[in-house]
C-alpha positions in Angstrom: -20.9 55.8 -98.6 -18.2 54.1 -99.8 -16.8 55.2 -103.6 -15.9 52.3 -105.1 -12.8 52.6 -106.9 -11.7 50.9 -110.6 -10.3 47.2 -110.5 -12.7 44.9 -111.7 -14.1 41.7 -109.5 -12.7 38.8 -110.4 -14.1 36.7 -113.4 -14.3 33.0 -112.8 -14.2 31.0 -115.6 -17.4 28.1 -116.3 -16.5 24.9 -116.9 -19.1 22.2 -117.7 -19.5 19.4 -114.9 -22.7 17.6 -114.1 -23.2 14.2 -112.2 -26.3 12.7 -112.3 -28.1 10.9 -109.0 -31.8 10.1 -108.8 -31.9 10.6 -112.6 -31.6 14.3 -112.1 -28.3 16.0 -113.7 -26.8 18.4 -110.7 -24.7 20.9 -112.5 -21.4 22.6 -111.6 -20.0 24.9 -113.7 -17.3 26.0 -111.1 -16.4 22.8 -109.8 -13.0 23.3 -111.3 -12.2 25.5 -108.3 -12.3 22.5 -105.6 -8.3 21.5 -106.3 -7.9 17.6 -106.2 -4.6 18.4 -104.6 -6.7 19.2 -101.3 -5.9 19.1 -98.6 -2.6 18.7 -99.8 -0.5 22.3 -100.7 -2.7 23.5 -103.5 -0.4 24.0 -106.7 -2.8 24.5 -109.4 -2.0 27.4 -111.2 -5.6 28.8 -112.2 -7.0 28.9 -108.8 -4.4 30.1 -107.4 -4.6 32.9 -109.8 -8.5 33.1 -108.8 -8.0 33.2 -105.2 -5.2 35.7 -105.4 -7.4 38.3 -107.8 -9.9 37.8 -105.4 -7.7 39.1 -102.9 -6.5 41.7 -105.0 -10.3 43.1 -105.4 -11.1 42.7 -101.8 -7.9 45.0 -100.7 -8.4 47.9 -103.7 -11.9 48.0 -101.6 -10.8 48.2 -98.4 -8.0 50.5 -99.3 -9.9 53.5 -99.2 -11.8 52.7 -95.8 -7.7 52.3 -94.3 -8.1 54.9 -92.1 -11.3 54.2 -90.7 -10.4 50.4 -90.2 -7.3 51.8 -88.3 -9.6 53.5 -86.1 -12.2 50.8 -85.3 -8.9 48.7 -85.0 -7.6 51.4 -81.9 -10.8 51.2 -80.8 -11.3 47.4 -80.2 -7.9 47.4 -79.0 -8.5 50.3 -76.3 -11.2 47.7 -74.9 -8.7 45.4 -74.2 -6.5 45.3 -71.3 -3.2 44.3 -73.3 -1.5 43.5 -69.9 -3.8 41.1 -68.3 -3.8 37.8 -66.1 -6.2 34.8 -65.5 -7.7 33.7 -62.3 -5.6 31.3 -60.3 -6.6 27.6 -60.6 -5.3 25.2 -57.6 -4.6 21.4 -58.5 -2.7 20.2 -55.4 -0.4 22.5 -54.1 0.1 24.8 -57.5 -1.6 27.6 -58.8 -2.0 27.6 -62.8 -2.9 30.6 -64.7 -1.9 32.5 -68.0 -1.4 35.8 -68.6 -0.7 37.9 -71.7 1.4 41.0 -72.3 1.1 43.8 -73.9 3.0 43.6 -77.3 2.5 40.1 -77.6 -0.3 38.0 -79.5 -0.3 34.7 -77.4 -0.7 34.0 -73.9 2.0 32.5 -71.7 0.9 29.9 -70.0 2.8 29.8 -65.7 2.0 28.6 -62.3 3.6 29.2 -59.0 3.6 26.1 -56.2 2.2 26.2 -52.6 0.7 30.1 -52.6 0.1 32.7 -55.2 2.7 34.7 -53.7 5.4 32.6 -54.9 7.5 32.9 -57.7 6.5 32.3 -61.1 6.8 29.5 -63.4 6.4 30.0 -66.8 6.2 26.1 -68.1 4.6 27.6 -71.7 5.5 30.8 -74.0 3.4 30.3 -77.5 4.9 33.9 -78.7 8.1 31.8 -78.8 5.8 28.9 -80.3 4.6 30.7 -82.9 7.9 33.0 -83.7 8.3 33.1 -87.4 4.6 31.5 -87.7 2.0 32.8 -90.1 -0.8 30.5 -88.0 -0.2 29.3 -84.5 -3.2 27.4 -82.4 -2.5 25.3 -79.3 -5.2 22.1 -79.0 -4.3 20.2 -75.9 -2.5 21.4 -72.3 -2.1 18.7 -70.1 -0.1 18.2 -66.9 1.1 14.8 -65.9 -0.5 14.1 -62.2 3.1 14.8 -60.6 3.1 17.9 -62.6 6.8 17.4 -63.5 5.5 17.1 -67.3 3.9 19.1 -70.1 2.2 17.8 -72.6 0.7 20.2 -75.5 -0.3 19.8 -78.9 0.2 22.6 -81.6 -1.1 23.8 -85.5 1.3 25.6 -87.8 -1.5 25.6 -90.3 -5.0 25.9 -89.3 -5.9 22.3 -90.5 -6.6 21.4 -87.0 -3.5 18.4 -87.3 -2.0 19.0 -84.1 1.2 17.4 -83.1 2.0 16.5 -79.6 5.4 17.3 -77.6 6.4 16.8 -73.7 8.3 18.9 -72.5 10.1 18.1 -68.9 9.5 21.0 -66.7 12.0 19.7 -64.0 14.8 19.9 -66.5 13.4 22.0 -68.8 14.0 20.2 -71.8 11.4 18.1 -74.9 11.7 14.4 -74.8 12.1 13.0 -77.6 8.4 11.7 -77.9 6.4 13.6 -80.9 3.1 13.0 -82.1 2.3 14.2 -85.1 -1.4 14.4 -86.4 -4.0 14.2 -83.4 -7.0 16.0 -82.5 -8.4 16.2 -79.2 -7.7 16.0 -75.3 -4.4 14.4 -74.3 -5.0 12.2 -70.7 -2.0 10.7 -68.6 -2.2 7.8 -66.7 -2.1 7.7 -62.7 1.4 6.4 -63.1 2.7 8.8 -65.8 4.1 5.7 -67.4 2.3 7.2 -70.9 -0.9 9.1 -72.0 -4.0 8.4 -74.1 -4.6 10.4 -77.2 -6.4 10.5 -80.3 -5.4 10.3 -84.0 -6.5 12.0 -86.8 -6.7 10.0 -90.0 -6.4 11.3 -93.5 -10.2 12.1 -93.5 -9.8 13.9 -90.5 -11.7 11.4 -88.7 -10.8 10.8 -84.5 -12.2 6.8 -84.7 -8.7 5.8 -83.3 -8.0 6.0 -79.5 -4.0 5.0 -78.7 -1.7 4.8 -75.9 1.5 6.2 -75.5 4.5 5.0 -73.6 6.8 7.7 -72.4 10.2 7.1 -74.3 9.0 4.6 -77.2 8.4 5.3 -80.6 5.2 6.4 -81.5 4.9 3.9 -84.2 4.6 1.5 -81.6 1.5 2.7 -79.9 -1.0 0.3 -78.6 -4.8 0.7 -80.2 -7.2 1.1 -77.4 -9.8 2.0 -79.2 -11.2 1.9 -82.6 -14.4 2.8 -84.0 -15.6 1.3 -87.2 -18.7 2.9 -88.2 -17.9 6.3 -90.1 -20.6 8.3 -88.5 -19.1 8.4 -85.8 -16.3 10.2 -83.9 -14.0 9.8 -80.9 -13.1 12.1 -78.0 -11.6 11.8 -74.6 -12.4 13.4 -71.2 -11.4 12.4 -67.5 -13.6 12.4 -64.5 -13.9 14.3 -61.9 -12.3 12.1 -59.3 -9.5 11.9 -61.8 -9.9 7.9 -61.4 -11.4 7.2 -65.0 -10.6 7.8 -68.8 -14.2 7.9 -70.8 -14.2 7.0 -74.4 -17.2 8.6 -75.8 -17.6 7.6 -79.4 -20.7 9.4 -81.2 -22.6 11.0 -83.9 -24.8 14.3 -83.6 -27.6 13.0 -81.7 -26.9 9.0 -80.3 -23.2 7.9 -78.5 -21.7 5.1 -76.4 -19.3 5.6 -73.3 -16.4 3.3 -73.0 -14.6 3.2 -69.5 -11.0 3.0 -68.2 -9.3 2.9 -64.3 -6.8 5.4 -64.7 -5.2 3.6 -61.7 -4.6 0.3 -63.1 -2.9 -0.5 -66.4 -5.8 -2.5 -68.0 -5.7 -1.2 -71.6 -9.4 -2.8 -72.8 -12.0 -0.2 -72.4 -15.4 -1.7 -70.9 -18.8 -0.2 -72.2 -21.1 1.6 -70.0 -24.5 1.4 -72.3 -25.0 0.3 -75.7 -25.3 2.9 -78.2 -29.3 3.6 -79.0 -30.5 6.1 -81.7 -31.4 9.1 -80.8 -30.1 9.0 -77.0 -27.3 10.6 -76.0 -25.5 10.4 -72.5 -22.2 11.0 -71.0 -21.0 9.9 -67.5 -19.0 11.3 -64.5 -17.6 10.0 -61.1 -17.4 11.7 -57.8 -15.2 9.1 -55.9 -18.1 7.3 -54.7 -20.7 7.4 -57.3 -21.0 6.9 -61.6 -23.6 9.7 -62.5 -25.9 9.9 -66.1 -26.5 12.4 -67.5 -28.8 11.3 -70.5 -32.3 12.1 -72.8 -33.5 8.3 -72.7 -36.9 9.1 -71.5 -36.1 13.0 -70.9 -36.1 14.7 -73.8 -34.6 18.1 -71.5 -32.2 15.5 -69.9 -31.9 13.8 -66.5 -29.3 12.7 -64.1 -29.3 9.0 -62.9 -26.7 7.8 -60.3 -25.3 3.9 -59.5 -23.0 2.9 -56.8 -22.0 0.2 -58.7 -17.5 0.6 -59.2 -17.6 -2.1 -61.9 -19.6 -0.3 -64.6 -21.4 -2.6 -67.5 -24.2 -2.8 -69.7 -26.3 -4.2 -67.1 -25.6 -2.1 -64.2 -28.8 -0.3 -62.1 -29.1 3.6 -62.8 -31.5 5.3 -60.3 -33.1 8.4 -60.9 -31.0 11.3 -59.5 -32.0 14.7 -61.0 -35.4 14.0 -62.4 -36.5 15.1 -65.8 -38.1 18.8 -66.0 -40.8 19.2 -68.3 -40.2 22.9 -68.0 -36.6 23.2 -68.2 -33.4 22.0 -70.7 -31.0 20.5 -68.2 -27.9 21.8 -70.1 -25.8 19.6 -68.4 -23.7 19.4 -64.8 -20.5 19.6 -63.2 -19.5 17.7 -60.3 -17.2 18.5 -56.6 -16.5 16.4 -54.1 -19.5 17.1 -52.1 -21.4 19.4 -54.6 -23.7 18.5 -58.2 -23.5 21.8 -60.4 -26.6 21.9 -62.8 -27.0 24.2 -65.6 -30.6 24.7 -66.7 -32.0 26.9 -69.6 -35.3 27.8 -68.2 -37.2 29.3 -71.0 -33.9 30.3 -73.0 -32.4 31.9 -70.1 -29.5 30.2 -67.8 -31.1 29.0 -64.4 -28.0 27.5 -62.1 -28.7 25.5 -59.1 -25.9 24.0 -56.6 -27.4 21.1 -55.0 -25.3 19.2 -51.8 -24.8 16.0 -52.4 -25.1 14.4 -49.0 -28.4 16.5 -47.6 -29.7 16.8 -51.3 -30.1 20.8 -50.5 -30.8 22.9 -53.5 -29.7 26.6 -53.7 -30.5 29.1 -56.9 -28.1 31.6 -58.3 -30.3 34.1 -59.9 -29.0 37.1 -62.4 -31.4 40.3 -63.0 -30.6 41.1 -66.4 -33.3 40.7 -69.2 -30.5 38.5 -71.8 -27.3 37.4 -70.8 -25.2 34.6 -70.4 -24.1 32.6 -67.4 -22.7 28.8 -66.6 -21.2 27.1 -63.2 -18.3 24.8 -63.1 -15.9 22.8 -60.8 -12.7 24.4 -60.6 -10.9 22.0 -58.2 -13.1 19.1 -57.2 -11.4 18.2 -54.4 -11.6 21.4 -52.6 -15.0 22.2 -53.8 -14.0 25.7 -55.6 -17.2 26.0 -57.6 -16.8 29.0 -60.6 -19.6 31.1 -62.6 -18.4 32.9 -65.9 -21.4 35.5 -66.0 -21.9 37.9 -68.9 -24.2 40.2 -70.9 -24.3 42.4 -73.7 -24.1 45.7 -71.7 -21.7 43.9 -69.1 -18.1 42.6 -69.6 -17.3 38.9 -68.3 -16.9 38.5 -64.7 -15.9 35.2 -63.2 -17.0 34.4 -59.4 -16.1 32.1 -56.9 -19.7 30.6 -55.2 -19.9 29.5 -51.5 -23.0 27.0 -50.7 -23.4 27.6 -47.1 -23.4 31.3 -46.8 -25.2 31.5 -50.6 -22.3 34.3 -51.6 -20.8 35.2 -55.0 -16.9 36.8 -54.6 -16.0 38.9 -57.8 -12.5 36.8 -58.8 -12.0 38.8 -62.0 -13.8 41.7 -64.5 -13.1 42.0 -67.7 -11.6 45.6 -68.0 -12.2 48.0 -70.2 -9.4 50.2 -70.1 -10.8 53.0 -72.5 -14.1 52.5 -70.5 -17.8 51.6 -70.5 -20.9 52.9 -68.9 -23.2 50.2 -68.9 -25.9 52.1 -68.1 -25.9 53.9 -71.7 -27.1 51.0 -73.1 -29.8 49.0 -73.4 -30.2 45.0 -73.5 -33.7 43.7 -73.8 -35.5 40.2 -75.0 -38.2 40.2 -77.4 -40.2 37.3 -78.9 -40.7 36.6 -82.7 -43.8 34.9 -83.9 -42.5 32.1 -86.7 -45.0 29.9 -87.9 -46.7 29.7 -84.3 -43.4 29.8 -82.3 -42.1 32.2 -80.3 -38.4 32.7 -81.3 -36.3 35.1 -78.9 -34.2 37.7 -79.9 -31.5 39.4 -77.7 -31.1 43.3 -77.9 -28.7 45.8 -77.8 -28.7 49.5 -78.2 -27.4 52.6 -77.0 -30.4 54.6 -75.3 -29.2 58.1 -76.3 -29.3 57.0 -80.4 -32.1 54.7 -80.4 -34.9 56.4 -82.3 -37.7 54.1 -82.2 -39.2 55.1 -85.5 -37.1 52.3 -87.7 -34.6 54.9 -88.7 -31.6 52.9 -86.7 -29.8 50.7 -88.7 -29.8 46.6 -87.4 -26.9 44.6 -87.6 -28.5 40.7 -87.0 -26.6 37.6 -86.0 -27.7 34.1 -86.6 -26.5 30.3 -86.5 -29.2 27.9 -85.9 -27.4 24.3 -86.4 -25.5 21.5 -84.4 -27.7 22.5 -81.4 -25.5 25.4 -80.4 -27.0 28.1 -79.2 -25.4 31.9 -79.5 -25.0 33.3 -75.6 -25.8 37.3 -75.4 -22.7 38.0 -74.2 -20.6 40.9 -74.5 -19.0 42.0 -77.9 -16.3 44.3 -78.3 -17.4 44.9 -82.1 -21.1 45.4 -80.7 -19.5 48.3 -78.4 -18.3 49.8 -81.8 -21.6 49.3 -83.7 -24.5 50.7 -81.4 -22.0 53.3 -80.3 -22.8 54.5 -83.8 -26.2 54.3 -83.8 -27.0 50.7 -84.9 -29.2 47.9 -83.0 -27.2 44.9 -82.5 -29.3 41.6 -82.2 -29.2 38.0 -82.0 -32.1 35.9 -83.8 -31.7 32.6 -81.1 -33.5 30.3 -84.0 -34.3 26.8 -83.9 -31.5 24.8 -84.8 -29.2 25.5 -81.9 -30.6 24.6 -78.6 -31.5 28.1 -77.0 -34.8 26.8 -75.7 -33.9 23.3 -75.2 -32.7 19.9 -77.1 -36.5 20.0 -79.0 -35.3 23.7 -80.0 -32.4 21.5 -81.9 -34.3 18.5 -83.4 -37.1 20.7 -84.8 -35.1 22.4 -87.2 -32.8 19.4 -88.8 -32.8 17.3 -91.3 -36.7 17.2 -93.5 -37.3 20.5 -91.4 -33.8 22.7 -91.4 -36.4 25.2 -93.4 -37.3 26.3 -90.3 -34.1 27.5 -89.3 -34.3 30.0 -92.1 -37.7 31.2 -91.6 -37.0 31.6 -88.1 -34.4 33.8 -89.0 -36.5 36.3 -91.6 -39.5 36.5 -89.6 -36.8 37.9 -86.5 -35.9 40.8 -89.1 -39.3 41.3 -90.7 -40.1 41.7 -86.5 -37.8 43.9 -85.8 -38.5 45.8 -88.9 -42.6 45.7 -87.7 -41.5 47.1 -83.9 -39.5 50.2 -85.5 -36.3 48.7 -84.3 -35.2 49.2 -87.6 -36.6 49.2 -91.6 -36.5 46.6 -94.3 -33.4 47.4 -96.5 -31.4 49.1 -93.4 -30.7 45.5 -91.6 -26.6 44.1 -91.8 -26.4 40.5 -91.3 -23.9 38.3 -90.0 -23.2 34.9 -89.9 -20.0 32.4 -90.3 -19.9 28.0 -91.3 -23.6 26.8 -91.1 -24.4 30.4 -90.0 -22.9 31.4 -93.4 -25.2 28.7 -94.9 -28.4 30.5 -93.3 -26.7 34.0 -94.8 -26.8 32.3 -98.7 -30.4 31.0 -98.1 -32.3 34.1 -96.7 -30.7 36.5 -99.2 -31.8 34.0 -102.1 -35.5 34.4 -100.5 -35.4 37.6 -99.0 -32.5 39.6 -100.6 -34.7 43.1 -100.1 -34.7 43.2 -96.5 -31.1 43.2 -96.0 -28.5 46.3 -96.8 -25.3 43.7 -96.4 -23.9 40.7 -95.4 -21.4 39.1 -94.1 -20.6 35.0 -94.4 -17.4 34.0 -93.1 -16.1 30.5 -93.9 -19.7 29.9 -95.4 -21.1 26.5 -95.9 -22.8 27.3 -98.6 -23.0 24.3 -101.1 -24.5 22.0 -98.9 -25.9 19.7 -101.6 -22.3 18.8 -103.6 -20.6 18.5 -100.3 -23.1 15.8 -98.8 -23.3 13.7 -102.2 -18.8 13.6 -102.1 -18.3 11.1 -99.4 -14.3 11.3 -100.2 -14.7 14.7 -98.3 -13.3 14.4 -94.6 -16.2 15.2 -92.5 -19.3 14.6 -95.1 -20.5 11.0 -93.6 -20.8 11.9 -90.2 -22.8 15.2 -91.2 -25.4 12.7 -92.3 -26.6 12.7 -88.9 -27.1 16.7 -88.9 -28.6 17.5 -92.1 -29.5 13.7 -93.9 -27.9 11.6 -96.7 -28.8 12.9 -100.0 -28.2 9.7 -101.8 -31.8 9.0 -100.3 -34.4 11.0 -102.5 -35.9 12.4 -99.9 -33.2 14.0 -98.5 -31.6 14.9 -102.2 -34.6 17.0 -102.8 -35.1 18.8 -99.4 -31.5 19.3 -99.1 -31.3 20.8 -102.7 -34.5 23.3 -102.2 -32.8 24.8 -99.4 -29.0 24.8 -100.8 -28.1 28.6 -100.7 -25.2 27.2 -104.1 -28.1 25.9 -106.2 -30.6 28.4 -105.5 -28.4 31.4 -106.7 -30.8 33.3 -108.9 -31.1 36.2 -111.3 -32.1 39.0 -109.1 -30.6 41.7 -106.9 -28.1 40.9 -104.5 -27.2 43.1 -101.0 -23.9 43.8 -100.8 -21.7 41.1 -99.8 -18.3 40.1 -97.7 -17.2 36.4 -97.6 -14.3 34.6 -96.3 -12.0 31.3 -96.5 -10.0 29.9 -95.1 -7.3 27.6 -98.0 -6.6 25.2 -94.9 -9.8 24.8 -93.7 -10.9 21.1 -93.3 -14.6 21.9 -92.1 -15.5 23.7 -94.4 -13.6 23.5 -98.0 -12.4 27.1 -99.2 -13.9 26.2 -102.6 -17.6 26.5 -101.1 -17.1 30.3 -101.0 -15.2 30.7 -104.3 -18.1 29.1 -106.2 -20.7 30.8 -104.5 -19.1 34.3 -104.9 -18.4 33.4 -108.5 -21.8 32.2 -109.1 -23.6 35.3 -107.4 -21.8 37.5 -109.6 -22.4 35.3 -112.7 -26.5 35.6 -111.8 -26.8 38.8 -110.0 -28.8 42.2 -111.3 -27.8 44.9 -109.7 -24.4 46.7 -109.2 -23.6 46.0 -105.1 -20.5 44.6 -104.4 -19.6 41.2 -102.9 -16.0 41.1 -101.9 -14.1 38.0 -101.2 -11.1 36.9 -99.1 -8.9 33.7 -98.7 -6.9 33.3 -95.9 -3.9 31.3 -97.5 -2.3 30.7 -93.9 -5.6 29.9 -92.0 -8.3 27.5 -91.6 -11.7 27.6 -89.9 -10.9 29.7 -87.1 -9.6 32.2 -89.0 -6.4 34.1 -87.6 -5.1 33.1 -84.2 -2.7 36.3 -83.3 -5.4 38.4 -81.5 -4.3 41.3 -83.1 -4.7 40.0 -86.4 -7.9 38.5 -85.3 -9.0 42.4 -84.0 -8.1 43.5 -87.8 -10.2 41.3 -88.9 -13.0 42.2 -87.0 -12.1 46.0 -87.7 -12.7 44.9 -91.9 -16.0 43.3 -91.0 -16.9 46.5 -89.0 -15.9 49.0 -92.1 -17.5 46.8 -94.1 -20.7 47.3 -92.6 -20.7 51.1 -91.8 -19.3 52.2 -95.8 -23.6 51.7 -96.5 -24.6 53.8 -93.8 -24.0 57.7 -93.3 
């Protein structure tokens, strides 16, 4: 076990601060750690000194582990093909792809004309853009319909405010057009006279759609759409037929879609179906018909169809893919002759392809006990159907699917240069009983190292919010753990949609605690079944998964040896009470508004920061990003300070603030691997 060195952890000062709501005083003695200048540059010396002191302590902890960290980094890097290329994606007479070079951090976007044997043309080298930058993220990438222009957006701060640039691929020059502070997709008009985009306001909300005419000043851009409800946010997509722009404005459980014909110059979007509480829908078009994916009178979603080409709120929609009580339709895609259906059946993917003309269907099956799979259209006009497949023991595989002979052709298998024999590993799927509900758990271990007596350490990952499922797909870091005797597990807890939309709705608002009880029950079940034992478990989660981490160690700290919490959303009550924060209003649809007493009482009862108490806690690793717009850096800083103040043990808390990054952490692939190696070395340091 790692012997810690001499440096003492940072001692955060306490300054009295409180707010009164519902006749209750909410005290927060570490409120001062939130800078008044955020999200702009933070210049408060006390705050920066404290964060830097914590970073020094973090580095002091890691210093004696540097050799093991470097070994783990090289091990992780050894499973990555350093010089690699994606599959080709055909658009008209061009084949687009990206590749990465062995010594580079970022991808290079390329294309070839007419066939894949043609000369390569580099259209965007992200390594050149990133030169001299500590962080670089590409947002949207959009090729003009005539393939002569590339529009892309880039973020150098990690704060998710992207700048749009337009590059002439013929003359190899940038246009003077440059649009700052945008987010989301960029959609070209068919005549290439301009493009549609979504600006980001001062509170990171995307509540507008604008049209930019090429060659003009962006300050004159035409306002196409504006959302007035602060609970809703706007995003853009293009129909599969490439004929329509869809403007989706939505919250967490309802939305509304407007459309524009990309072949026309009309800038007045038309509504398709008025927003209704608890009703969600999306629209697509196959050149002849419109399709609506919705949960209206269909809790597991269905697909409706209309031939009406002048859509409006009175259009007649007919059932096309009926609602199934037993299977969750998580999404669909279209090609010219097929509809591709992604179902979740008892928590596992089920892929179905249906021919539009004949109605014939084919189901695509996979043999693994737990896996991730999805089908999508890569080229609408040529019926190019692709399947992405992976499991915890099998690296990612991309297939091309042929309906008429029901054949899967392998396009690419993720290569593991250092070698991997999937037969050495076991993947299982077990169920843990939580309040009478069966919670799926994906398990992964090395057969030769699994003792089945409870002595194996366990690494348990969870999330459980926003209806986001956690796929049991291949993870480089999991191989390093199981090769050292760990059992790796994913708890598919309520709050995600792993078992359907109801699985998500069952653990939100005033039922959020089900997420936490599911996770604790999962850990206890795995102890009972001798996969591990109490006190021999490392748990990990990020963002809302960090909230999960904070809650369960308040409840059952004795269960866990160590905790890894990245950008953790742990100060739920104070954040949801502060509508000046960028994303708070939109989050009312997920957690509830604590200005209503019932929600205040409930959120206060589970908020990790509010419920830190004098007790023993596990060893804890925490990270945050100074420019993170989603979870303010101060949430982690305050949580760590309060834990240090109240905990009654000698276990370690190490906390790092990435001073140049945001919510997603490091952007370069090697920096990312180094951070992963730090997670691993922290977890392994507590086991012989």
